[in-house]
C-alpha positions as CSV (number, residue, x, y, z in Angstrom):
1,X,15.1,-8.7,9.7
2,X,15.9,-5.4,11.4
3,X,18.0,-3.1,9.2
4,X,20.5,-0.5,10.5
5,X,19.5,3.1,10.3
6,X,20.7,5.0,7.2
7,X,20.5,8.5,5.7
8,X,18.4,6.8,3.0
9,X,15.6,6.6,5.6
10,X,15.5,10.3,6.3
11,X,13.3,13.0,4.8
12,X,16.2,15.4,4.6
13,X,18.1,13.1,2.3
14,X,15.2,12.7,-0.1
15,X,14.4,16.4,-0.1
16,X,17.9,17.2,-1.1
17,X,18.0,14.3,-3.7
18,X,14.8,15.4,-5.5
19,X,15.7,19.1,-5.3
20,X,18.8,18.2,-7.3
21,X,16.8,16.0,-9.7
22,X,14.3,18.9,-10.2
23,X,17.2,21.2,-11.0
24,X,18.7,18.8,-13.5
25,X,15.3,18.4,-15.2
26,X,14.9,22.1,-15.5
27,X,18.2,22.3,-17.2
28,X,17.6,19.2,-19.4
29,X,13.9,18.2,-19.9
30,X,15.1,14.8,-21.1
31,X,16.5,14.0,-17.6
32,X,13.4,12.8,-15.8
33,X,15.4,11.3,-12.9
34,X,16.6,8.0,-11.7
35,X,14.7,4.8,-12.2
36,X,15.1,2.8,-9.0
37,X,16.0,-0.9,-9.4
38,X,16.7,-0.3,-13.1
39,X,19.6,-2.8,-13.0
40,X,17.1,-5.6,-12.2
41,X,14.5,-4.3,-14.7
42,X,12.1,-4.2,-11.8
43,X,9.9,-1.3,-13.1
44,X,9.5,-2.9,-16.5
45,X,8.6,-6.2,-14.9
46,X,6.0,-4.6,-12.6
47,X,4.4,-3.0,-15.6
48,X,4.5,-6.2,-17.6
49,X,3.1,-8.1,-14.6
50,X,0.1,-5.8,-14.5
51,X,-0.5,-6.0,-18.2
52,X,-0.3,-9.8,-18.1
53,X,-2.9,-9.9,-15.4
54,X,-5.5,-7.6,-16.9
55,X,-8.9,-8.9,-15.8
56,X,-7.6,-10.4,-12.6
57,X,-9.1,-9.0,-9.4
58,X,-9.4,-5.2,-10.1
59,X,-6.5,-4.9,-12.6
60,X,-7.8,-3.1,-15.6
61,X,-6.4,-0.4,-17.9
62,X,-8.9,2.0,-16.3
63,X,-8.3,1.0,-12.7
64,X,-7.5,3.5,-10.0
65,X,-3.8,3.4,-8.9
66,X,-1.9,4.8,-5.9
67,X,1.9,4.8,-5.8
68,X,3.4,4.9,-2.3
69,X,6.7,6.8,-2.0
70,X,6.3,7.8,-5.6
71,X,9.6,9.8,-5.8
72,X,9.9,11.2,-9.3
73,X,6.7,9.5,-10.4
74,X,8.6,7.3,-13.0
75,X,6.5,4.2,-12.4
76,X,3.2,5.9,-12.9
77,X,4.5,7.6,-16.0
78,X,5.5,4.2,-17.4
79,X,2.0,2.9,-16.7
80,X,0.4,5.8,-18.6
81,X,2.8,5.1,-21.5
82,X,1.7,1.4,-21.4
83,X,-2.0,2.2,-21.7
84,X,-3.2,2.5,-18.2
85,X,-5.6,5.4,-18.1
86,X,-7.5,5.4,-14.8
87,X,-7.0,7.9,-12.0
88,X,-3.5,7.8,-10.7
89,X,-2.1,9.3,-7.5
90,X,1.5,9.4,-6.4
91,X,2.2,10.2,-2.7
92,X,5.5,11.0,-1.0
93,X,6.5,12.6,2.3
94,X,9.2,14.6,0.4
95,X,7.7,17.9,-0.8
96,X,10.6,18.2,-3.2
97,X,9.8,14.9,-4.9
98,X,6.2,15.9,-5.4
99,X,7.2,19.3,-6.8
100,X,9.5,17.5,-9.2
101,X,7.0,14.8,-10.2
102,X,4.3,17.5,-10.8
103,X,6.7,19.5,-13.0
104,X,7.6,16.4,-15.1
105,X,3.9,15.5,-15.5
106,X,2.9,19.0,-16.5
107,X,5.8,19.4,-19.0
108,X,5.0,16.1,-20.6
109,X,1.3,16.4,-20.5
110,X,0.8,13.2,-18.4
111,X,-2.6,13.0,-16.5
112,X,-1.1,11.9,-13.1
113,X,-1.9,13.6,-9.7
114,X,0.7,14.0,-6.9
115,X,0.4,14.8,-3.3
116,X,2.8,15.3,-0.4
117,X,1.5,13.1,2.4
118,X,2.7,11.2,5.5
119,X,1.1,7.9,4.8
120,X,1.3,7.0,8.5
121,X,-0.8,10.1,9.5
122,X,-3.8,8.6,11.3
123,X,-5.9,11.7,10.2
124,X,-5.1,11.1,6.5
125,X,-8.3,9.7,4.9
126,X,-7.6,9.0,1.3
127,X,-9.8,7.5,-1.4
128,X,-9.6,3.8,-1.9
129,X,-7.8,2.4,-4.9
130,X,-8.0,-0.8,-7.1
131,X,-4.2,-1.0,-7.2
132,X,-1.5,0.2,-4.7
133,X,2.2,0.1,-5.7
134,X,5.5,0.2,-3.8
135,X,8.9,0.1,-5.5
136,X,11.5,0.5,-2.8
137,X,9.4,2.5,-0.4
138,X,9.2,-0.1,2.4
139,X,13.0,-0.5,2.0
140,X,13.5,3.2,2.8
141,X,11.0,3.2,5.6
142,X,12.9,0.3,7.2
143,X,16.1,2.3,7.1
144,X,14.5,5.2,9.1
145,X,14.2,3.2,12.4
146,X,11.2,5.3,13.3
147,X,8.5,4.2,15.6
148,X,5.0,5.5,16.7
149,X,3.8,6.4,20.1
150,X,2.6,2.8,20.7
151,X,6.2,1.6,20.2
152,X,5.4,-0.1,16.9
153,X,7.9,0.5,14.1
154,X,6.7,2.0,10.8
155,X,7.5,-1.4,9.2
156,X,5.1,-3.1,11.5
157,X,2.4,-0.6,10.6
158,X,2.9,-0.7,6.9
159,X,0.4,-3.4,6.0
160,X,-2.3,-1.3,7.7
161,X,-1.5,1.5,5.3
162,X,-1.9,-0.8,2.3
163,X,-5.2,-2.2,3.6
164,X,-6.5,1.3,4.3
165,X,-5.9,2.3,0.7
166,X,-7.3,-0.8,-1.1
167,X,-10.9,-1.6,-2.1
168,X,-12.1,-5.1,-1.5
169,X,-10.4,-7.3,-4.1
170,X,-7.8,-4.7,-4.7
171,X,-4.1,-5.6,-5.3
172,X,-1.0,-4.4,-3.5
173,X,2.2,-5.0,-5.6
174,X,5.4,-4.4,-3.8
175,X,9.1,-4.6,-4.8
176,X,11.9,-4.8,-2.4
177,X,15.7,-5.2,-2.4
178,X,16.2,-5.3,1.4
179,X,13.8,-8.1,2.3
180,X,13.5,-11.7,1.1
181,X,10.2,-13.1,-0.1
182,X,9.5,-14.8,3.2
183,X,10.4,-11.6,5.1
184,X,8.2,-9.5,2.9
185,X,5.3,-11.9,3.3
186,X,5.7,-11.9,7.1
187,X,5.6,-8.1,7.1
188,X,2.7,-7.5,4.7
189,X,0.4,-10.5,5.0
190,X,-2.6,-10.2,7.4
191,X,-5.9,-12.0,7.8
192,X,-7.3,-9.7,5.2
193,X,-4.3,-9.2,2.9
194,X,-3.1,-12.4,1.3
195,X,-0.3,-13.4,-1.1
196,X,-1.7,-13.8,-4.6
197,X,1.2,-13.9,-7.1
198,X,4.8,-12.9,-7.6
199,X,7.2,-11.7,-10.2
200,X,10.1,-14.0,-11.2
201,X,13.6,-12.7,-11.3
202,X,16.9,-14.4,-12.2
203,X,18.2,-16.4,-9.2
204,X,21.7,-17.0,-8.0
205,X,23.3,-19.4,-5.6
206,X,25.6,-18.3,-2.7
207,X,26.8,-20.5,0.0
208,X,24.5,-23.3,-1.0
209,X,21.4,-21.0,-0.7
210,X,19.3,-20.0,-3.7
211,X,18.0,-16.5,-3.9
212,X,17.4,-13.3,-5.9
213,X,18.7,-9.8,-5.5
214,X,15.2,-8.4,-5.6
215,X,11.6,-9.6,-5.1
216,X,8.1,-8.5,-6.1
217,X,5.0,-9.9,-4.5
218,X,1.3,-9.2,-5.2
219,X,-1.2,-9.3,-2.3
220,X,-5.0,-9.2,-2.7
221,X,-7.3,-7.6,-0.1
222,X,-10.1,-10.1,0.7
223,X,-12.6,-7.8,2.4
C-alpha cells in the first residue's frame, strides 16, 4: 500500500519534535519523552517477546542490538531495565533525537550508544548485530515519499538495510501501525530474510474483516 506524504515523514518535523522533548527533559528529568504505540502496549510486548524467546536464534540477554529510528531511545532503555546487557546502538537521522537520547542515557547512567546516521547511505558500513529493531520507523519512512537515484522508494530498499545490519541467524523485529501483516511481509521478506514469528495483539472486526490496529513480525536472516 502506498501512503500519502505527510510531515511525519520529514526530518524537519522530527528535529523540531525532539528539540522540544529535549527541552522538556531538561526542565523535568522525569519526562523522558513519548512512548510510541503506548496505547497498544507495543513496546512492552516487544520486550516481553524477546524475553520469552531467549535462546532462540541469537536472542540472549547479552546479544548485540541496533534500534533503527531510535527517537528518544525509549525502547533500548526498556531493554536495559529488563536485563538485556549486550552492546546497544540507537540510530536516527534526526540529530536532535540523538542529542536527546544521549542526554537521557547519560543522566540515568544507561549504557546505550547513539549515533546520527542516514541508514540508506550506501557508504555507511556499520557493525553487524544479533538483533535489529524497528518500532514505527518504516511507517515514518513510508510517509516521506522519498526515492533513490535508481527510482526505488526507501520502503522498497528497507529490507536491504535490515539484512545489511544482521549477522547470520540474527532477528529483525518490526512493529507497524500503517501496514497489515501481509503488507509488512511483502515489504520485508526476501530470499535471505524469512518470517519467523509474530506478536499477537487484540483483534477487531470491521465490515466483516478481522484485523488489528498494529502488527509486530519477527524475521530471521538465513545466511
